[in-house]
C-alpha positions as CSV (number, residue, x, y, z in Angstrom):
1,X,-120.6,19.0,51.7
2,X,-122.3,16.4,53.6
3,X,-125.3,14.0,52.7
4,X,-128.6,13.7,54.3
5,X,-128.0,10.8,56.4
6,X,-129.4,7.3,54.3
7,X,-131.8,4.8,56.6
8,X,-129.8,2.1,57.7
9,X,-126.3,4.5,58.1
10,X,-124.7,6.1,61.3
11,X,-122.7,8.8,59.6
12,X,-123.5,11.5,56.7
13,X,-121.4,10.9,53.6
14,X,-118.7,13.6,52.7
15,X,-119.2,14.1,48.6
16,X,-116.3,16.9,48.2
17,X,-115.0,19.3,50.2
18,X,-115.3,22.8,49.0
19,X,-114.5,26.4,51.2
20,X,-116.7,28.9,50.1
21,X,-117.5,32.4,51.7
22,X,-121.4,32.1,51.3
23,X,-122.0,32.0,54.2
24,X,-125.1,28.7,54.0
25,X,-123.5,25.9,53.1
26,X,-124.7,23.5,49.7
27,X,-124.6,20.7,51.8
28,X,-127.6,22.0,53.7
29,X,-128.8,24.2,50.8
30,X,-128.5,20.9,48.1
31,X,-130.1,18.5,50.6
32,X,-133.2,20.1,51.3
33,X,-134.2,21.7,54.8
34,X,-132.8,19.9,57.9
35,X,-135.6,17.1,59.7
36,X,-135.3,14.8,62.5
37,X,-132.5,12.1,61.3
38,X,-130.7,15.5,60.0
39,X,-126.6,14.9,59.6
40,X,-124.3,13.0,61.9
41,X,-120.9,12.7,62.0
42,X,-119.1,9.3,63.3
43,X,-115.4,11.0,63.4
44,X,-114.7,14.9,62.9
45,X,-111.0,13.7,61.9
46,X,-111.9,10.6,59.4
47,X,-114.1,9.2,57.3
48,X,-113.1,11.8,54.5
49,X,-112.9,14.3,57.0
50,X,-109.9,16.8,57.0
51,X,-107.6,15.2,60.2
52,X,-107.9,18.7,61.3
53,X,-111.1,19.1,62.4
54,X,-110.4,16.9,65.4
55,X,-110.7,18.7,68.7
56,X,-110.6,21.8,67.3
57,X,-114.5,22.6,67.0
58,X,-115.2,26.0,69.5
59,X,-118.1,27.6,67.6
60,X,-120.6,26.4,65.3
61,X,-123.5,28.1,63.2
62,X,-126.9,26.2,62.2
63,X,-128.4,26.3,59.2
64,X,-131.3,25.7,57.1
65,X,-134.1,24.5,60.0
66,X,-131.1,22.4,62.0
67,X,-131.2,23.8,65.4
68,X,-130.8,20.9,67.9
69,X,-126.4,19.8,67.8
70,X,-124.9,16.9,70.1
71,X,-121.8,16.6,70.6
72,X,-119.3,13.7,71.8
73,X,-116.1,13.6,73.4
74,X,-115.5,10.9,71.6
75,X,-115.7,9.1,68.1
76,X,-119.4,6.9,66.9
77,X,-120.9,9.4,69.6
78,X,-119.5,7.9,72.4
79,X,-118.2,9.7,75.9
80,X,-119.2,12.9,77.4
81,X,-122.0,14.5,75.6
82,X,-123.6,18.1,75.5
83,X,-126.6,18.9,73.8
84,X,-126.9,22.7,72.3
85,X,-129.6,24.6,70.9
86,X,-128.8,26.9,67.9
87,X,-125.6,28.8,67.1
88,X,-123.2,29.3,70.1
89,X,-119.8,31.3,69.9
90,X,-118.6,29.3,72.9
91,X,-118.9,25.3,73.4
92,X,-117.7,25.6,77.5
93,X,-116.3,22.0,78.5
94,X,-117.0,20.7,74.9
95,X,-114.5,23.2,73.7
96,X,-111.9,22.3,71.6
97,X,-112.7,18.1,72.3
98,X,-115.3,17.2,69.6
99,X,-114.9,13.8,68.0
100,X,-118.1,12.9,66.8
101,X,-122.0,14.9,66.3
102,X,-125.3,14.6,65.0
103,X,-126.9,17.9,64.1
104,X,-130.8,17.4,63.2
105,X,-134.0,19.9,63.9
106,X,-136.8,20.0,66.4
């Protein structure tokens, strides 16, 4: 579960990891509806994230009002980037290349 980005912080904090079959992740439910600050992950393979997520994301679903996803090929929101709106079954040029991302409401 991740927290919403706090003022002055660059990345959402990891609270804990839990596998679930629930289609709406507790990270989005517990912290309320998504807003313009949303959630940010500086490094998909560090900072509390399992390193296996680094460069392996090939699709995603958005929840609870989050509908804009900005992805980056390098950690800390650097490198090539791509914007997506809504759920994506395939990420095109960013497939298996995401190192950091930001998710927010439009």
